[in-house]
KEKE-3310 file (N, C-alpha, C; in steps of 0.2 Angstrom, whole numbers, plus 5000, padded with zeros to 4 digits):
npx = (5004:5003:5010:5007:5013:5012:5012:5016:5015:5023:5022:5034:5037:5047:5047:5041:5030:5028:5017:5018:5031:5046:5057:5073:5083:5100:5110:5121:5127:5132:5141:5138:5138:5128:5129:5127:5117:5107:5101:5088:5077:5073:5073:5087:5093:5097:5100:5108:5109:5122:5133:5147:5161:5161:5162:5152:5143:5131:5135:5134:5129:5127:5119:5116:5110:5122:5132:5141:5143:5152:5150:5158:5153:5158:5158:5145:5146:5149:5161:5167:5173:5174:5184:5194:5189:5189:5178:5172:5160:5151:5137:5122:5110:5110:5102:5098:5105:5111:5116:5124:5131:5138:5147:5149:5159:5158:5158:5150:5145:5143:5130:5125:5112:5109:5100:5099:5102:5115:5128:5126:5133:5144:5152:5165:5168:5184:5187:5195:5190:5189:5184:5183:5180:5169:5170:5166:5154:5136:5129:5135:5137:5126:5114:5101:5093:5091:5081:5075:5082:5087:5095:5095:5093:5087:5086:5089:5102:5112:5119:5119:5108:5103:5090:5084:5075:5070:5067:5058:5051:5056:5063:5064:5078:5087:5099:5109:5119:5134:5145:5162:5163:5155:5141:5126:5115:5098:5086:5075:5063:5048:5047:5055:5051:5043:5040:5041:5039:5047:5049:5052:5056:5053:5057:5050:5044:5029:5020:5025:5033:5047:5053:5059:5049:5044:5039:5034:5034:5026:5027:5022:5028:5028:5016:5001:4995:5002:5000:5005:5016:5016:5026:5027:5038:5043:5053:5064:5075:5069:5075:5080:5081:5071:5071:5063:5059:5054:5046:5051:5066:5074:5091:5097:5110:5113:5121:5125:5133:5139:5149:5163:5156:5149:5137:5129:5117:5109:5096:5087:5078:5075:5083:5082:5076:5060:5055:5054:5061:5056:5056:5060:5073:5081:5088:5095:5097:5100:5112:5114:5107:5115:5125:5132:5130:5117:5111:5112:5126:5127:5117:5118:5113:5114:5109:5106:5109:5119:5115:5116:5110:5111:5110:5112:5115:5104:5090:5086:5074:5064:5055:5062:5061:5067:5068:5073:5072:5077:5091:5100:5100:5105:5100:5103:5115:5122:5136:5139:5144:5150:5155:5141:5129:5112:5100:5089:5072:5055:5057:5055:5052:5042:5039:5049:5062:5070:5086:5098:5114:5128:5141:5155:5165:5170:5170:5175:5162:5155:5141:5132:5121:5120:5117:5114:5123:5134:5134:5134:5119:5114:5121:5121:5127:5142:5154:5160:5156:5150:5152:5139:5122:5113:5100:5095:5087:5080:5073:5065:5057:5061:5066:5068:5060:5069:5085:5095:5110:5116:5129:5141:5155:5168:5182:5187:5178:5168:5154:5141:5124:5109:5095:5077:5068:5051:5038)
npy = (4994:5011:5024:5041:5057:5071:5088:5098:5112:5118:5124:5127:5127:5134:5126:5110:5095:5079:5066:5063:5063:5071:5086:5092:5106:5104:5110:5119:5110:5100:5107:5117:5133:5147:5161:5173:5186:5190:5205:5211:5217:5208:5192:5182:5165:5149:5131:5116:5098:5087:5075:5080:5076:5063:5053:5046:5051:5064:5081:5098:5113:5130:5145:5162:5179:5186:5178:5162:5145:5130:5115:5101:5084:5075:5060:5062:5074:5091:5101:5117:5120:5130:5140:5133:5128:5133:5141:5157:5168:5183:5190:5199:5194:5179:5164:5150:5134:5121:5105:5095:5083:5089:5086:5073:5066:5059:5066:5078:5094:5112:5124:5141:5153:5170:5181:5195:5202:5201:5191:5173:5158:5145:5131:5120:5103:5098:5086:5084:5089:5103:5117:5124:5139:5142:5154:5159:5161:5162:5156:5160:5173:5180:5192:5192:5192:5179:5166:5152:5136:5122:5106:5095:5082:5088:5087:5074:5069:5063:5071:5084:5098:5115:5123:5140:5150:5166:5182:5198:5202:5196:5185:5168:5156:5144:5133:5124:5109:5107:5100:5099:5110:5119:5129:5132:5145:5144:5152:5151:5144:5139:5139:5149:5161:5171:5186:5186:5185:5174:5163:5150:5133:5117:5100:5086:5071:5071:5065:5052:5049:5048:5060:5075:5087:5104:5114:5130:5142:5157:5174:5188:5200:5217:5220:5214:5198:5183:5169:5152:5140:5126:5116:5105:5093:5091:5089:5081:5067:5050:5041:5034:5032:5028:5029:5023:5023:5013:5018:5031:5037:5048:5054:5044:5038:5036:5027:5024:5014:5013:5006:5016:5027:5036:5041:5050:5052:5061:5059:5072:5082:5094:5108:5120:5137:5139:5126:5109:5095:5080:5064:5053:5046:5052:5048:5053:5045:5047:5046:5033:5029:5031:5021:5005:4999:4994:4992:4995:4994:4993:4997:5005:5007:5016:5016:5027:5021:5012:5001:4992:4991:4982:4981:4972:4973:4981:4985:5000:5014:5012:5010:5007:4999:5000:4992:4995:4989:4985:4977:4969:4965:4964:4951:4945:4947:4938:4927:4916:4898:4895:4899:4902:4899:4900:4891:4899:4905:4908:4895:4889:4907:4922:4939:4940:4934:4926:4924:4918:4922:4918:4925:4921:4929:4946:4954:4958:4959:4953:4952:4945:4944:4934:4930:4916:4918:4923:4936:4950:4954:4961:4969:4966:4968:4976:4978:4981:4969:4965:4951:4939:4935:4937:4943:4942:4950:4947:4955:4951:4959:4967:4958:4945:4928:4914:4905:4910:4914:4916:4923:4923:4932:4932:4936:4924:4914:4907:4905:4898:4898:4891:4899:4900:4910:4912:4918)
npz = (5000:4996:5004:5009:5009:5020:5023:5037:5047:5061:5078:5089:5106:5120:5131:5134:5133:5127:5126:5139:5141:5147:5147:5151:5153:5148:5143:5148:5157:5148:5141:5132:5129:5130:5132:5126:5119:5106:5101:5091:5078:5069:5073:5073:5070:5069:5070:5070:5071:5066:5060:5057:5058:5056:5066:5072:5081:5083:5080:5085:5077:5078:5073:5076:5077:5074:5079:5079:5081:5083:5090:5095:5097:5110:5116:5122:5128:5125:5115:5112:5097:5088:5085:5079:5068:5055:5051:5049:5052:5047:5049:5045:5050:5053:5048:5044:5046:5037:5033:5020:5009:4997:4987:4987:4994:5005:5017:5027:5021:5023:5023:5026:5029:5026:5033:5033:5021:5016:5008:5007:5014:5010:5015:5013:5018:5025:5029:5041:5052:5050:5039:5023:5015:5002:4989:4977:4964:4961:4971:4983:4982:4979:4986:4994:5006:5013:5020:5023:5018:5008:5005:4991:4979:4966:4952:4950:4947:4954:4963:4976:4975:4978:4986:4990:5000:4999:5007:5009:4997:4986:4973:4975:4976:4965:4964:4954:4955:4948:4950:4955:4964:4958:4955:4946:4944:4942:4933:4925:4929:4936:4950:4954:4949:4954:4963:4981:4998:5006:5019:5023:5017:5010:5005:4997:4991:4987:4978:4976:4965:4964:4963:4970:4976:4979:4993:4998:5011:5012:5018:5016:5018:5023:5016:5009:5013:5007:4997:5001:4992:4982:4972:4959:4954:4938:4929:4932:4930:4929:4938:4954:4972:4985:5003:5017:5035:5048:5062:5062:5061:5064:5065:5058:5047:5030:5018:5001:4988:4972:4962:4961:4965:4979:4990:5004:5016:5029:5042:5049:5061:5055:5050:5044:5042:5048:5043:5038:5031:5023:5032:5025:5015:5000:4985:4970:4955:4941:4933:4931:4920:4909:4910:4911:4923:4932:4945:4963:4972:4986:5001:5015:5031:5045:5061:5075:5087:5085:5078:5063:5046:5031:5014:4998:4981:4975:4967:4957:4957:4966:4982:4997:5013:5030:5045:5058:5070:5087:5087:5095:5112:5129:5140:5152:5165:5171:5172:5159:5157:5145:5128:5116:5103:5099:5090:5079:5083:5079:5066:5051:5047:5048:5048:5057:5068:5082:5091:5102:5111:5120:5131:5140:5144:5143:5126:5109:5098:5083:5074:5061:5046:5032:5014:5003:4993:5000:5003:5014:5022:5033:5046:5062:5074:5080:5089:5106:5120:5136:5147:5147:5143:5128:5117:5101:5088:5072:5058:5044:5035:5024:5015:5003:5002:5007:5010:5024:5033:5049:5059:5072:5078:5088:5099:5103:5098:5085:5076:5065:5059:5051:5044:5039:5029:5025:5015)
capx = (5000:5007:5009:5007:5017:5008:5016:5014:5018:5023:5024:5038:5038:5053:5046:5035:5030:5024:5015:5020:5039:5048:5063:5077:5089:5106:5115:5127:5130:5135:5147:5135:5138:5124:5128:5126:5110:5106:5095:5087:5070:5071:5077:5091:5092:5097:5104:5107:5114:5125:5139:5152:5167:5161:5164:5146:5138:5129:5138:5129:5131:5122:5119:5111:5110:5129:5136:5141:5146:5153:5151:5160:5151:5164:5156:5139:5147:5151:5167:5167:5179:5173:5190:5199:5185:5190:5172:5171:5154:5149:5131:5117:5105:5110:5095:5098:5111:5110:5122:5123:5137:5136:5153:5149:5165:5156:5158:5144:5147:5138:5127:5121:5109:5110:5093:5100:5103:5121:5128:5126:5139:5145:5159:5167:5171:5190:5188:5199:5187:5189:5180:5185:5174:5168:5169:5164:5148:5130:5127:5138:5138:5119:5112:5094:5089:5089:5079:5076:5086:5086:5099:5091:5094:5081:5086:5090:5108:5117:5122:5114:5106:5101:5084:5084:5069:5072:5062:5058:5048:5061:5063:5068:5084:5088:5106:5110:5125:5137:5151:5169:5161:5152:5133:5123:5109:5093:5081:5069:5059:5042:5048:5059:5049:5038:5043:5037:5043:5047:5052:5054:5054:5053:5057:5047:5041:5023:5016:5028:5036:5054:5056:5058:5045:5046:5034:5037:5030:5027:5025:5019:5032:5027:5011:4996:4997:5004:4999:5011:5017:5018:5029:5028:5044:5041:5059:5070:5076:5065:5080:5080:5080:5068:5071:5059:5061:5049:5048:5054:5072:5079:5097:5100:5114:5112:5126:5125:5139:5138:5156:5167:5151:5147:5133:5127:5111:5107:5089:5086:5071:5074:5088:5081:5071:5053:5053:5056:5060:5053:5061:5062:5079:5080:5094:5094:5102:5100:5118:5114:5104:5121:5130:5130:5128:5110:5110:5116:5130:5125:5114:5120:5109:5117:5105:5109:5111:5124:5112:5117:5107:5115:5107:5116:5113:5098:5087:5084:5067:5059:5055:5064:5059:5071:5064:5076:5071:5083:5094:5103:5099:5107:5094:5106:5122:5125:5141:5138:5150:5154:5152:5136:5124:5107:5096:5084:5065:5053:5061:5055:5049:5039:5045:5054:5064:5075:5091:5102:5121:5131:5148:5158:5169:5169:5174:5173:5157:5152:5135:5130:5117:5121:5113:5117:5129:5139:5134:5131:5113:5113:5126:5117:5131:5149:5157:5162:5150:5152:5150:5132:5117:5110:5095:5096:5080:5081:5067:5066:5052:5063:5070:5064:5060:5075:5089:5100:5114:5118:5136:5144:5162:5171:5189:5188:5173:5165:5149:5136:5118:5105:5088:5074:5062:5046:5033)
capy = (5000:5017:5029:5048:5062:5077:5094:5101:5118:5116:5129:5124:5131:5133:5121:5106:5088:5075:5060:5062:5064:5078:5088:5096:5110:5102:5114:5121:5104:5097:5111:5122:5140:5151:5167:5179:5188:5194:5210:5213:5217:5201:5187:5177:5159:5142:5126:5109:5092:5084:5071:5083:5073:5056:5049:5042:5055:5071:5087:5104:5119:5135:5152:5167:5186:5188:5173:5156:5141:5123:5111:5094:5079:5071:5056:5065:5081:5096:5105:5122:5120:5135:5144:5129:5125:5137:5145:5163:5171:5189:5191:5204:5190:5172:5161:5143:5130:5115:5101:5090:5081:5091:5084:5066:5063:5055:5071:5083:5101:5117:5131:5145:5158:5177:5185:5202:5205:5200:5185:5167:5155:5138:5129:5113:5099:5096:5079:5084:5094:5110:5118:5129:5143:5143:5161:5161:5158:5166:5153:5163:5181:5183:5196:5191:5191:5172:5163:5145:5133:5114:5102:5090:5081:5090:5084:5066:5067:5060:5076:5088:5104:5119:5128:5145:5154:5173:5186:5205:5203:5194:5179:5162:5154:5137:5132:5117:5107:5105:5097:5103:5116:5124:5129:5136:5148:5142:5157:5150:5139:5142:5139:5155:5166:5176:5190:5184:5186:5168:5162:5143:5129:5110:5096:5080:5068:5071:5060:5045:5047:5047:5066:5079:5093:5110:5118:5136:5146:5164:5178:5194:5205:5224:5221:5209:5191:5179:5161:5147:5137:5119:5115:5098:5092:5088:5089:5076:5060:5045:5037:5037:5027:5031:5024:5024:5020:5011:5022:5038:5037:5054:5052:5039:5040:5031:5027:5020:5013:5010:5006:5021:5032:5035:5046:5049:5057:5060:5061:5076:5085:5100:5113:5126:5141:5138:5121:5102:5090:5073:5060:5048:5048:5052:5048:5053:5040:5048:5044:5026:5029:5031:5017:4998:4997:4996:4990:4998:4988:4992:5002:5004:5011:5016:5019:5031:5017:5008:4996:4993:4986:4982:4977:4973:4972:4984:4988:5007:5016:5009:5012:5002:5001:4998:4991:4998:4985:4985:4971:4965:4967:4960:4949:4943:4949:4932:4924:4909:4894:4894:4903:4898:4902:4896:4890:4904:4903:4902:4893:4895:4912:4927:4941:4941:4928:4928:4919:4920:4920:4918:4927:4920:4935:4952:4952:4961:4955:4955:4948:4947:4939:4934:4926:4910:4920:4925:4943:4952:4958:4965:4969:4967:4972:4976:4982:4977:4967:4962:4945:4939:4932:4942:4941:4945:4950:4948:4957:4950:4962:4969:4953:4939:4922:4910:4903:4915:4912:4921:4921:4927:4932:4935:4935:4917:4910:4909:4900:4900:4894:4893:4900:4900:4915:4910:4923)
capz = (5000:4995:5010:5006:5013:5022:5025:5043:5050:5068:5082:5094:5112:5123:5136:5132:5135:5122:5128:5146:5141:5150:5145:5155:5150:5150:5139:5152:5160:5143:5138:5127:5132:5126:5137:5122:5117:5100:5101:5084:5077:5066:5077:5070:5073:5066:5073:5067:5073:5060:5061:5052:5058:5054:5072:5074:5085:5080:5083:5085:5074:5080:5071:5078:5073:5072:5082:5075:5086:5082:5096:5094:5102:5113:5121:5125:5130:5119:5116:5108:5092:5083:5083:5075:5063:5049:5049:5052:5049:5049:5045:5049:5053:5051:5049:5043:5046:5034:5031:5015:5006:4990:4983:4987:4997:5011:5023:5027:5020:5027:5020:5031:5025:5029:5032:5033:5015:5014:5005:5011:5016:5009:5018:5011:5024:5024:5032:5046:5057:5048:5033:5018:5013:4994:4988:4970:4961:4963:4977:4989:4981:4979:4992:4993:5012:5013:5026:5023:5012:5008:5000:4988:4972:4962:4945:4950:4943:4958:4968:4979:4973:4984:4985:4995:5001:5000:5010:5007:4991:4981:4970:4978:4971:4964:4962:4951:4957:4942:4951:4956:4968:4954:4955:4941:4946:4938:4933:4920:4932:4940:4957:4956:4945:4957:4969:4987:5005:5008:5026:5024:5011:5012:5000:4998:4986:4989:4974:4976:4958:4964:4961:4975:4975:4984:4996:5001:5015:5011:5023:5014:5021:5022:5012:5010:5014:5001:4997:5000:4985:4981:4966:4958:4950:4932:4925:4934:4927:4933:4942:4961:4977:4991:5009:5023:5041:5053:5068:5061:5057:5065:5068:5054:5042:5025:5013:4995:4984:4966:4960:4965:4968:4986:4992:5010:5018:5036:5043:5054:5062:5051:5053:5041:5045:5046:5038:5040:5025:5025:5036:5021:5012:4993:4981:4963:4951:4934:4930:4929:4913:4904:4912:4910:4929:4933:4952:4968:4975:4993:5004:5022:5036:5052:5066:5080:5093:5083:5074:5056:5042:5025:5008:4993:4974:4976:4961:4958:4956:4971:4989:5002:5020:5035:5051:5064:5076:5091:5085:5100:5119:5134:5144:5158:5166:5174:5168:5157:5157:5139:5122:5113:5099:5099:5084:5079:5084:5075:5060:5047:5051:5043:5046:5063:5072:5088:5093:5108:5111:5127:5131:5146:5146:5138:5120:5103:5095:5077:5072:5054:5043:5025:5010:5000:4989:5004:5004:5020:5021:5039:5051:5068:5079:5079:5095:5112:5124:5142:5148:5149:5138:5123:5113:5094:5084:5065:5055:5037:5031:5018:5011:4999:5005:5006:5016:5026:5038:5054:5061:5077:5078:5094:5100:5105:5096:5079:5074:5060:5059:5045:5045:5033:5028:5021:5015)
cpx = (5004:5005:5011:5010:5012:5013:5012:5018:5018:5025:5028:5039:5044:5052:5040:5036:5026:5023:5018:5028:5040:5055:5066:5082:5096:5112:5122:5131:5134:5141:5144:5134:5134:5123:5128:5119:5111:5100:5094:5080:5068:5076:5081:5090:5092:5101:5103:5112:5116:5132:5145:5159:5167:5163:5158:5142:5137:5132:5133:5132:5125:5124:5114:5112:5118:5134:5135:5145:5146:5154:5152:5157:5156:5161:5150:5141:5150:5157:5166:5174:5178:5179:5194:5195:5186:5184:5172:5166:5153:5143:5126:5112:5105:5104:5095:5104:5109:5116:5120:5130:5136:5141:5154:5156:5164:5157:5153:5147:5141:5136:5123:5118:5109:5104:5093:5101:5110:5122:5128:5132:5139:5152:5159:5170:5178:5192:5193:5197:5187:5185:5184:5179:5175:5166:5167:5158:5142:5128:5130:5139:5131:5117:5105:5090:5086:5087:5080:5080:5086:5091:5094:5093:5088:5081:5088:5097:5113:5121:5117:5114:5104:5095:5085:5078:5071:5066:5062:5056:5053:5060:5067:5073:5085:5095:5107:5117:5128:5143:5157:5167:5158:5144:5131:5116:5104:5087:5075:5065:5053:5043:5052:5057:5045:5042:5038:5042:5043:5051:5055:5052:5056:5053:5054:5045:5034:5018:5019:5030:5043:5057:5054:5054:5046:5039:5037:5032:5031:5024:5021:5022:5030:5021:5005:4999:4998:5002:5005:5011:5019:5020:5030:5034:5042:5047:5064:5069:5072:5070:5081:5080:5077:5069:5067:5060:5055:5051:5051:5060:5077:5085:5101:5104:5113:5118:5125:5131:5137:5145:5160:5162:5149:5143:5130:5121:5111:5100:5089:5079:5070:5078:5087:5076:5064:5051:5056:5055:5057:5059:5063:5069:5078:5087:5092:5099:5102:5106:5118:5111:5109:5126:5128:5128:5121:5107:5114:5120:5128:5122:5115:5116:5112:5112:5109:5112:5116:5122:5113:5113:5110:5111:5111:5112:5105:5096:5085:5077:5062:5059:5057:5062:5064:5068:5067:5074:5077:5086:5096:5102:5101:5101:5097:5113:5126:5130:5140:5144:5154:5151:5146:5132:5119:5104:5090:5077:5060:5058:5058:5051:5047:5036:5051:5055:5069:5080:5095:5109:5123:5139:5150:5162:5168:5173:5171:5168:5155:5147:5132:5126:5119:5117:5117:5123:5135:5139:5131:5125:5111:5119:5122:5120:5138:5152:5159:5156:5153:5150:5142:5128:5114:5105:5095:5089:5082:5074:5068:5061:5054:5067:5066:5065:5067:5079:5094:5104:5116:5124:5138:5152:5165:5179:5191:5183:5170:5160:5144:5130:5114:5098:5084:5068:5057:5040:5027)
cpy = (5006:5021:5036:5052:5068:5082:5097:5107:5118:5123:5126:5129:5129:5127:5117:5099:5085:5068:5058:5062:5071:5079:5092:5100:5108:5105:5115:5115:5100:5101:5116:5128:5145:5158:5173:5180:5192:5199:5212:5213:5211:5196:5182:5170:5153:5137:5120:5104:5089:5081:5074:5079:5066:5051:5045:5045:5062:5077:5093:5110:5124:5142:5156:5174:5187:5182:5166:5151:5134:5119:5103:5089:5075:5066:5059:5071:5085:5100:5110:5122:5125:5139:5140:5126:5128:5141:5151:5167:5178:5191:5196:5200:5183:5168:5153:5140:5123:5111:5096:5089:5083:5088:5076:5063:5059:5060:5076:5090:5106:5123:5134:5151:5165:5181:5192:5206:5204:5193:5179:5164:5148:5136:5121:5109:5097:5089:5078:5088:5101:5110:5124:5133:5143:5150:5163:5157:5162:5163:5156:5171:5184:5187:5197:5192:5184:5170:5155:5142:5125:5111:5097:5089:5082:5088:5077:5064:5064:5065:5081:5095:5108:5124:5133:5149:5161:5177:5193:5205:5201:5187:5174:5160:5147:5137:5125:5115:5104:5101:5101:5110:5121:5123:5134:5139:5147:5148:5156:5144:5142:5143:5145:5161:5172:5179:5188:5186:5179:5167:5155:5139:5122:5106:5089:5077:5066:5066:5054:5044:5047:5054:5071:5085:5098:5113:5124:5140:5153:5169:5184:5200:5212:5225:5216:5202:5188:5172:5157:5144:5130:5118:5108:5098:5088:5087:5084:5070:5055:5040:5039:5030:5031:5026:5027:5020:5019:5015:5028:5038:5043:5051:5047:5042:5034:5032:5022:5020:5010:5011:5011:5027:5031:5042:5045:5054:5056:5063:5066:5078:5091:5105:5119:5130:5140:5132:5114:5098:5084:5069:5054:5051:5047:5052:5048:5049:5041:5046:5037:5024:5028:5026:5009:4995:4999:4995:4994:4993:4987:4998:5000:5009:5010:5020:5022:5027:5012:5002:4997:4988:4987:4978:4978:4971:4974:4987:4996:5008:5012:5012:5006:5004:4997:4998:4995:4995:4984:4978:4966:4968:4962:4958:4946:4945:4943:4929:4917:4905:4894:4898:4898:4902:4898:4896:4896:4901:4909:4901:4888:4900:4917:4932:4941:4935:4930:4922:4922:4918:4921:4920:4925:4925:4940:4951:4957:4956:4957:4950:4950:4942:4940:4929:4920:4912:4923:4933:4945:4956:4962:4964:4971:4970:4971:4981:4977:4975:4964:4955:4944:4935:4937:4939:4945:4945:4952:4950:4956:4953:4964:4964:4948:4933:4918:4908:4909:4911:4918:4919:4926:4926:4935:4934:4928:4912:4912:4903:4903:4895:4896:4894:4901:4905:4913:4915:4921)
cpz = (5000:5002:5007:5012:5014:5025:5032:5045:5057:5072:5088:5100:5116:5128:5134:5134:5130:5125:5135:5146:5143:5147:5150:5151:5152:5146:5143:5155:5154:5139:5133:5131:5128:5131:5133:5120:5111:5100:5094:5082:5073:5069:5072:5073:5069:5070:5070:5070:5066:5062:5056:5052:5058:5060:5075:5079:5082:5084:5082:5082:5075:5076:5073:5074:5070:5075:5079:5080:5083:5088:5094:5099:5104:5118:5125:5129:5124:5120:5110:5103:5087:5080:5078:5069:5056:5047:5053:5048:5051:5045:5049:5052:5051:5053:5049:5043:5043:5031:5025:5012:4998:4985:4983:4989:5003:5018:5022:5026:5023:5023:5026:5027:5030:5028:5032:5027:5012:5010:5009:5011:5014:5011:5016:5017:5021:5026:5037:5052:5056:5041:5029:5015:5005:4993:4981:4968:4964:4970:4983:4987:4980:4986:4992:5000:5013:5020:5026:5017:5013:5003:4998:4981:4968:4955:4945:4947:4947:4963:4970:4976:4979:4982:4991:4995:5003:5002:5006:4999:4985:4978:4974:4973:4971:4961:4960:4952:4950:4943:4952:4959:4964:4954:4950:4944:4941:4938:4929:4923:4936:4947:4959:4952:4948:4963:4975:4993:5008:5015:5027:5018:5014:5006:5002:4992:4987:4985:4972:4968:4958:4963:4967:4973:4980:4987:4999:5005:5014:5016:5022:5018:5019:5017:5013:5010:5007:5002:4997:4993:4986:4974:4964:4953:4944:4927:4926:4930:4931:4935:4949:4965:4983:4997:5014:5029:5045:5059:5068:5057:5059:5068:5063:5049:5037:5020:5007:4991:4978:4962:4964:4967:4975:4987:4999:5011:5026:5037:5049:5055:5059:5054:5049:5044:5043:5042:5041:5033:5028:5028:5031:5017:5004:4990:4974:4960:4944:4930:4928:4922:4908:4905:4911:4917:4931:4941:4957:4972:4983:4996:5012:5026:5043:5057:5072:5086:5091:5079:5067:5052:5035:5020:5002:4986:4974:4969:4962:4957:4960:4978:4993:5009:5025:5042:5057:5071:5080:5090:5090:5107:5124:5139:5151:5159:5170:5170:5166:5157:5151:5133:5119:5108:5097:5091:5084:5080:5083:5069:5056:5050:5045:5048:5051:5066:5077:5088:5099:5108:5118:5127:5139:5149:5141:5132:5115:5100:5088:5075:5065:5051:5035:5021:5007:4996:4993:5005:5010:5019:5027:5043:5058:5073:5078:5084:5101:5117:5130:5143:5150:5143:5134:5119:5106:5091:5077:5062:5047:5033:5024:5013:5008:5003:5003:5012:5017:5032:5043:5058:5067:5077:5084:5094:5100:5102:5090:5078:5069:5060:5053:5048:5039:5033:5023:5021:5011)
residu = (MET:LYS:ARG:HIS:LEU:PHE:PHE:PHE:ILE:LEU:LEU:LEU:LEU:PRO:TYR:PHE:SER:VAL:GLN:SER:GLN:SER:PHE:THR:ASN:VAL:ALA:ALA:GLN:LEU:GLY:ILE:ASN:ALA:ASP:TYR:ILE:ASP:LEU:TYR:TYR:ILE:PRO:GLY:GLY:GLY:ALA:GLY:PHE:ALA:ASP:TYR:ASP:ASN:ASP:GLY:ASP:PRO:ASP:LEU:ILE:ILE:ALA:THR:LYS:THR:HIS:PHE:LYS:VAL:TYR:LYS:ASN:ASP:ASN:ASN:SER:PHE:ILE:ASP:VAL:THR:ALA:GLY:SER:GLY:ILE:SER:LEU:SER:GLY:ASP:CYS:LEU:LYS:SER:VAL:VAL:CYS:GLY:ASP:TYR:ASN:ASN:ASP:GLY:TRP:LEU:ASP:LEU:PHE:VAL:THR:ASN:GLY:GLY:GLY:GLY:PRO:ASN:PHE:LEU:TYR:LYS:ASN:ASN:GLN:ASN:GLY:THR:PHE:THR:ARG:ILE:THR:SER:GLY:ALA:ILE:VAL:THR:ASP:THR:MET:GLY:SER:PHE:GLY:CYS:ASN:TRP:GLY:ASP:LEU:ASP:ASN:ASP:GLY:ASP:LEU:ASP:LEU:PHE:VAL:ALA:ASN:ASN:TYR:ASN:GLN:LYS:ASP:ALA:LEU:TYR:ARG:ASN:ASP:GLY:ASN:ASN:VAL:PHE:THR:LYS:ILE:THR:ALA:ASP:VAL:SER:VAL:SER:GLU:ASN:ASN:SER:SER:VAL:GLY:SER:ALA:LEU:ALA:ASP:PHE:ASN:ASN:ASP:GLY:LYS:LEU:ASP:ILE:PHE:VAL:VAL:ASN:GLN:GLY:TYR:GLY:GLY:PRO:SER:GLU:ASN:ASP:CYS:LEU:PHE:LYS:ASN:VAL:GLY:ALA:GLU:PRO:TRP:TYR:LEU:LEU:ILE:LYS:PHE:ASN:GLY:GLY:GLY:ILE:GLY:VAL:ARG:VAL:LYS:ILE:ARG:ILE:GLY:ASN:TYR:ILE:ALA:ILE:ARG:GLU:VAL:THR:GLY:GLY:ASN:SER:CYS:SER:SER:GLN:ASP:MET:THR:TRP:VAL:HIS:PHE:GLY:LEU:GLY:PHE:LEU:ASN:ASP:THR:PRO:VAL:GLN:ASN:ILE:ASP:SER:VAL:ILE:VAL:ASP:TRP:HIS:ASP:GLY:PHE:ARG:GLU:ILE:ARG:THR:ASN:VAL:ALA:PRO:ASN:GLN:GLU:LEU:GLU:PHE:GLY:GLY:ILE:ILE:GLY:VAL:GLN:GLN:ILE:SER:SER:GLU:ILE:PRO:GLN:ARG:PHE:SER:LEU:SER:GLN:ASN:TYR:PRO:ASN:PRO:PHE:ASN:PRO:VAL:THR:ASN:PHE:TYR:TYR:ALA:LEU:PRO:LYS:GLY:SER:ASP:VAL:LYS:LEU:VAL:VAL:TYR:ASN:THR:ASN:GLY:GLN:ILE:VAL:LYS:GLU:MET:TYR:ASN:GLY:TYR:GLN:SER:ALA:GLY:THR:TYR:LYS:ALA:ILE:PHE:ASP:GLY:SER:GLY:TYR:SER:SER:GLY:VAL:TYR:PHE:TYR:LYS:ILE:ILE:THR:ASN:ASP:PHE:THR:GLU:THR:LYS:LYS:MET:ILE:LEU:VAL:LYS)
# end
């Protein structure tokens, strides 16, 4: 059954609770110093979590009227690394902080909008904790009073383009990624043809055709109110991959590989001004139309809790679902007498099955599932575990019927067992 996407405009309050969940301000405790105040008739403000240093946890980037901060997440505490980051911003009213790997090198780059009328900022990730500012091209020389912005592969050619929502009765901006740090400003498109006072934008495939569409929130600055706009994408190549996540997916990182081509996406709650993109992940794959390679070598999904799912030899032009079921959990800390791996139950199964393993001492543990061709289809765990008994849950919802093998590898013990998925 097709699932359809809905757009929501949310009002976020400083203190809130959701379904009896409560929140506590721990910023100072974790090292986030917010002792500055920006006084301005137009409030600045943008913040985003993104794993810019590829160490597996989300870092924090904050922009306000004139201040900019980069906080590195160091084992659930934050260190101010702004001075050594290579980022130096001076804006009249910084608005949005959005991260995306626009050059497909596997590292998140940074774009910041300047709502005060000055130029916007594009920084390339140097892969060592620092950034280099890109200074040429309309994408960083236009002075439009920009508020919201979104990275997305709008033409499905395999790299991220940029849409920018501009305020003060101006045209919005669309920048096509041509590679090698070059962006071309697109002016002959309906999405950037009218003067409006836009405050936010969002990208989503609302009609499930594999192409990202654009929704724009307009303010009506200094005049009558303006209608919001929804632009259907009719120009992109019909080559894509959409990935959806059971239970949400916030904090997930996805990587795809096709030969030497690598692309990554991170799922966030929305970092741009007055907007939130869909929590589904979209990859444009139009370049496959001109190559003999027709399938994706691997799709790797890393959940925020360390759980990893892998699928190989994936066909394009489809929607994939990943379960995100907690793969491994310790059920006893009592020290067992020996290493062991149980037979899964139920077996055959559809679509979920369980198995157990025991560790008489702490060890590095790798738990993988692979198919009859020897290809790993899911890495359920890879890390250190203390002595005890563990339960593993395998969800075969996204896999075809057949024989699979699950294998445990520790410092002193290795064993493999067979299981059968029947749908």
